[in-house]
N, C-alpha and C positions, 0 to 999 in steps of 0.2 A: 438534614441528613443525620445530624447528631441525635435527635430525638428518636428517629426511626431505628438508628443503629442500637441505641441503648435499650430499645424495646425487645431486642432479640439477644442481647449480650448478658451473660450471667454476671452477678455482682462481683464474683471472684476475678473475673477477667479484667475489670476496670475499664479504663478508657484508652488502652494502648493503641488499638487500631485508629481511633478517632484522632489521637495526638499525632500519630505517624502520618496520616493522610493530610491533616491540616498543615503540619510542618512542611511536608513535601510541596504542597500547593503554594505556600508562602515563599519557599525557596525559589520556585519558578518565577514568581512575580518579582522577587528581588533581582534575579538574574536578568529578567527583562528590563528592569530599571537601570541596572549597571550597563547593559548593552546600549541603552538610550544615552546614558551619560558619557559613554566613551565613543559614541558614533560621531560621524561628521555629516554635515548637511549634504544633501544630494541623493539622487537615485542610485548611483553606483554603490554607495556605502549601504543604503537601505536594502538593496536587493542582492548585493554581492559581497558585502563586508569589506570593500576596498580591494578585492582580488588578492588578498594576502593571507589566506588561511593556511596554517601549517599542516603537517602530515597527521598529527594526533587528532586535532579537531576535525579535519577533513575526513579521516577514517571513521570517526565515531558518528559524525552527522550523516555520512553516506549509509552506514550500516543501520542507523536508527530510522532513516527514511525508508529503507528497503524492508526492514522487519518491523511491521506495524502490529496491531492487535491480531493480525494473522498469526504471529509467532506464538503468542501466549493464550489465545482463545480459539482462533479459527483452525490452526493446524492441529492442536491437540484434539479439538472437536472432530476434525475429519479423521484423524487416526482412531479415535474412539468409535466413530461410526463405521469405518471401512476396514481397519486393521493394518497389517504390515505393509500392504500395497502402497500406502501413502508414504512409507519411508523412502521410496524411490524419488519422491518429490525433492528430497534433499539434494539431488543432483543439480537442481536449479541454482544452488548457491555458487558452486565453481563456475558455472556458465556465466552468472552475473559478474563474478569477479574478473573473469577473462574479458568481459565486455567493458568493464571499467578501464582495463589496461588498453584494449584494442581501440575502443571508440572514445573513451573519456579523455585520453591524453591528446588525441588529435582535435577534439572539440575544444579542449583547453587552449591549444596552440592558436586556433582560429580566433577564439574569444580574446586572447591577449593581444593578438595582432590588430584586431579591428574594433575592440570595445563592445562586443555583442553582450546582450543581457538575457535575451530569450532565445528559444529555438528558432522562431520566425526571423529574428534578426539575421541569423546566418543563412538559413535555407532560402529565404526570400531574396536576399542579396545575390546569392549564387544564381538562382533561376530568374532573377529580374521580374518577380511577380509581386508587386507591392500590395495588391488588393485581394485577388481570389485565393492565392495560396496562403497568404497571411491569415485570412478569415478561416480557411480550412484547418490550419494548424491551431488556431485559437479554439476551434470547435473540438479538435482532438484533445486539447488540454482540458477543456471543460468536461468532456466525456470521461476523462481519466480522473481528474482531481475531485470532482463532486462525489462519485461513488466511493472513492478512497476516504474522503472526509466523512461521508455518511457511515462508512465501515467503522471508523474510530469512535464516532458518537454513539453508534450502536453498542460498541464494546463498553463504553462508560455506562450505558443503560443496563446491559447484561450484568455487569459487575455489581451495580447497585441493587438489581433485582434479587441477586443471590444473597448479598450481605444484609439487606433490609427487607425480608420477605413479608413482614407485617404491615409495611407501608403500601397503601393502594397505588401510590404514584411513584414508587421507588425507581422504576425504569426511567420515567420522564425526568425525575430529579437528577439522577446520575448523568444522563445525557446533557442536561442543561448546565450543570456545574462544570463538566469537562469542557463543553464548548465555550463557556464564558471565560474560564481561566486561560484556555489556549488562545482565543482571539485577543485577549488583553495583552499578553506578553509579546505576541507578534506585532500588534499595532504600536506598542511602546518602542521596541528596539529593532525591528526589522531582521535582516539576515544574521546580524551579529548575535542578537538574543536567541533567534531560532537555532543557530549553530551551537551556541554555548549550552542552551537547555537540551539540545539533542545529545551533546556529549555526555551530560549527566544521565539522561534517559537511556542512552545506549549501555552505559555501565550498569544501570539498574536492570534493564531488560535481559541482558546477557547473563548477569549474575542470577536473576530470577529464573531463567530457563534451566541453568545448571542446578540451582538449589531445588527446583521442583522435581527434577529427575532424581537427585539424591534422596529427596524426601519420599518419593514414590517407591523406590527400591527398599528404603528402610521400613516403610509402612508394611510392605509385603514380606519382611523378614530377611532381607539380604539378597545378594545376587543369585544364589543357588535356588532359593525358594521363588524368587521372582521368575527365573527362567522356567522352573517347573510349573508354575501357575500358568505361564503362557502356553504351555503344551496342552492345557485343558481348554483353551479357547475354541470356539467353533472353527471348523476347517476353513470356512469362507473368510475368517479373519486373518488367516495365515497364508492365503493364496490370492492370485489375481482372479477375477477383477474386483475383489472386495465383497463386503456383505450386501451391498445394493446392486452390484454388477455394473456400477457406473465407470469404474476406473479400468477400462480396457487398455491393452498395451498401446494402441495408436493414440488414444486420448492422453495417456500418461506421458508418452514420449513428446507429444506436441506441447503439453503444458510444461514439461521439464525444460524444453528448448526455448519456447516463445515467451512464457511468463517472465523469466528473468530478463530477457532482452527488453520486453515492454516495460519492466520495472526499472531498467537502467536508462532508457532513452525517454522517460517521462519528464515533464517540465521541471520538477523540483531537482531531480538528479542532474539534469543538463546544466542547471544554474550552479550546482555544486562543482561541476567540472570547470566552469568559468571562474569560480571564486577561489580555486586552489592556487597556492603560491607559485608552484612550478610543476613540471612534468614528473619529477621524482616524487613529489607529494602523492600524486595519483597512483604511481607504480607501487609505492608502499601501501597505500590504501587498498589496492586490489589484493595484495598478498594477505594483509591482515583480515580483510573481508572473507576470503576463502577459508583460511585456517580457523578463525574464531567462530564464524557463523555456522559452518558445517558441523563443527564439534558441538555447538549449542543445540543444533537441530537434532542430531542423533542421540546425544546424551541427556537432553531435556525433553523436547517435544515428544519424541517417539516413546520414551519410557512412561510419560504421563498418560498418553492416549491409550497405550496397551494395558498399563496397570489399571486405568479407569475401567476397562472392560472386565478386569478380574473383580474389582471391588463393586462395580455397578453393572452387572451383566446386561447386555442388550436384550430387548424383548422382540422375539421373532413371532409374527402372527401371519395370518393369511393376507393381510393388507401390506405386509412387508416388514422391514426392520425399523425399530424405534428405540429411543433411549430408555434407560431404566426409569421406572415410575417416580423415583426420587429426583431425577434430573429434569429440569425444566426444558432445556435445549442442549444439543450437543456441545455448543460453544461454551457452556458453563462448567464443563467437566473439571477443568483444573481448579477453578475457584471452589467448587463443592468439595473436591478431594482435600484440598488444603484446609478448608474451613472445618470439615468434619474429622479428618484423620490426624492432623498435626497435634492438636491439643491432647488427644488420647495417647499419642506416641511420646510426646516430649513434656507433657504437663501443660496446664492452661497458660501460665505466664509466658514461657518460652515458645510454646506452640502458637499462641495467638500473636506473639511478636514476629515470628517467622512468617506466619500467614499474612500479617500486615505488610511485611516487606514485599511479599509476593504480590499483594494487592497493588502496592505502589509500583511494582515492576510492570504490572498489566496496564496501569494508567500511563506509565512512562511510554510503553510500547504504542499505545493509542495516540497519546498527545504528540509524540515525536514525529509521527507521520501526518497527523492532522495539521500541525503547525507548518510543516514543510509544504504541503499541498495548498493550504490556504495562502501562504506567502507566495508560492509560484503562481497561483491563479490571480493574485493581486497584480503581479508583474505582467502577466499576459493581458489582462483587461486594460491595464494602464498604458503599457508600452505599445501593445499591438492593436488596440482599439481606440482608446481615448486620445492618445497622442497622434495616431496616424489618421484618424477619420473625424473625430469630434472637435478637438481643440489642439491643433498642431502648435499653436502659439503659447500653450500653457507653460508656466515655469516649472522647474523641477520640484519646488516646494508644493505647488498645486497638485502635480501628478502623484507625489507621495501621499498627500491627503486623500486623493481619489482612491489610491490603492488601499488605504486604511478603510475607506467606506466599502470597497469591494469585499474586504475580509469580513466586515460586519454582515453585509447582505448575504454572502455565500454561507456563512455560519448559520444565519437565521433560516435560510431556505433548506439547508441540509438538516437542520434540527427539526423543522416541520415535517419533512419527508420521513425521517427516522421515527419520530413519535407517531405519525400517521400509519406508517408501515408496520408498526408493532402491534396494531390492533388486528385481531383475527379476521374481522369482516372487511379489512382493507384489500383493494385489488392488488396492492403491492406486497402483501404479507408473504406470498410465496417467493417473490424476488428478494425480499429482505431476510429470508429465513436463516441463511448461514453466512458468516463473514467470508468464508472462502469463495462463495458464489459471487459476492460483490467484487472481490479482488480479480477473479477471472473475467468478469464483465468489463472492468476498467481496462485491464491489460489487452483485451481484444481490440481496443481502439488505439491505444498508444503504440502498439507494435506495428500499426499500419504506416508509421513514419520510417520504418526500417529501410525500405527500398531507396528512398531519396537520401536518407542519411548515409547509407553505404555508397551511393552514387557520388555524393558531394565529397565524402572523405577519402574515397579510394578510386572509383571508376571514372567519374566525370564524363559520362556519355549520354546521360538523360537530357530531356528537354523540359521546358516549363509546361507545355501541354501534356507531356507524358506524366510528369509528377502530379499535376492536378487531376488528370483523368484516373490514374491509378489509385490515388488517395480517395477520391469520391467513391469509386466502385468498391474499394476495400472496406471503407466504413459502412456502406450500405449492406454489403454481403456479410460482414461480421455481425452487424446488428441483427440480420435475419436469423442467425444461428445462436443468438443469446437467449437467456431465459426470459428476458423482458419482451421479446418480439410477439409471442402468442397473445399475452394479455393486451398488448398495444394494438394488435390487429383486430382482436375481438371487440375492443372498445370502440374502434372506428366503424365496425359493421359494414365494411365495403363488400360489394358483390364479388364472389369468387374467393373470398379470404380463406374459407375453410379448405378449398382445394390447394391454395398456396401453402397453408400450414401443413397439410398432409404430405405435399411434395417435399417440403423441408424436413419433416420428420422421417420420411423414407430415406432421404439423402444422409441424414445424421445416423440412421441405423446402419446404412450400408458402409459408411466411413465415419466411425465414431471418434473424431478428433475435436479439439477445442475450437471455439468460435474464432479465435485469433488466427488459426491456420486456415479456416474457411475464407476469411477475408484476405489473408496475405497472398494466397495463390493467385486469384484474379488480379489483385493489386500489382504484383510483379509482372504478370503477363501483359496487362494493359500498359503499364509503365514502359516496358521494353518495346512493345509494338508501336505505340503512339510516338515514342521518342525516335524510333527508326524513321518515321515518315513526316516528322515536323521539324521546325527550325531548331537547330541545336543551340546550346549556350555558346556565346562568342569565345573564340580561342583566347582572347586577352583576359577574359574573366576566369577561364580555366587556369591559365598560368598564374594569375593573381592568387587564386585559392591554393594552388600547388605550393607557391612560395610561402603563403601564410602557414600552411600545415607543416611545412618543413622547417619553419623558423625555430630558433632557439629562444624566442621571447619568453621572459619569465624565468 
């Protein structure tokens, strides 16, 4: 990476960006080692840091896990492509914060009372389904975590592709380096290392978001000139449904409501609720989450994306809208703006120093989510598969090492898909095109756990059969409305597949909502109907959970 970087850096600039990047990566490895040295033997410490995280670390790790490369690459890229309409997506932050308070505090109470580690530990105990439901929940976890890990590795590749354009393999090098460093410090220190590195990364990414917004306003000559420049943007950039017509009001509202819920009840966040010291910790985390991240979104992401349209106007053709010819992809807009504009604005030394800090912030955003999801996937495969079905007699030490192996395998598989999907001829190139698309794909599956989560935490009227039936249908129906379904069906070549795709396209045109909503509606209906006519959960189990959720444990 150093040689490729020096090939495009002027002699006056020196090696500031190289030094900043290397120093940051070394700090992460050091934190991972410290986490290892201060940890205790056993799964509970490796996966939940001893259930004693205070409000500061909990707040920062929850925010870092929620705001991934989506924050500094995907969201600015979507604002650059669509315009002001994507600003409304900032509504998802208060919704997510409310979910931390409403759902997270109760999940924490149950975990403290019974020692749960994964989602399935709690949900399967309540519904008394040790096999089918557990495997379905693991499947949901895989369908969420793998796209999210791929999204972060893609961000590393995108970053390297912009910084090192003269290197033929810069994308691949960036993705490999990010994946190796991330996997290393997770394997070394577990949750303690992940949470501590997340705390540092959260500070970097939130600072980077605000710094990017300030830099964009300064590049355009201050607030008044910035506002004046926005008035000259195309009308479609300032109105619904955006430049491509994708963000209709129904789709926008479904994403604003369901994307944050799916992002909060996903495996990594669930484990953070278990690991918090007490209920008050999560209440403080929810408040900090809402105030800080909403401000960063509006004052950072929005300004960069809209200012990017001013500096690098979109190209409108008969084929549709496309990025400026100097922009490789929409997701690269922030990096290109900072790389090209800051040195001219502030001088080479200061400009490249600030650009380097923003580069580190982007890496922090990517790594903070990749580490959390790889760590959570390790817990799922170890606790819910290996321990339950393969080797129930395994020691805790053995299970921890199996978890580390899972991290290696998952990282390697994700890396192969990302590198393969980056090639234009790949069948996955369309699916991997934008980071926001990967995020929406992952959330479409994680949100399908919402009906049974609400039932266990508040209602307690569902049945095991209802939970399983609703989840199965919800996952299948959500998959049918994702961007991956058409190439998947076409690759199978089944009879009548084109008619099926046409019917789904017609339904999507008639009701343009996100795939998560398409899956959730039949999920809820089937869950309620099947639960009405099948054996309910025993009253004794309901009382047990009610007592756990109302306990003051911790």
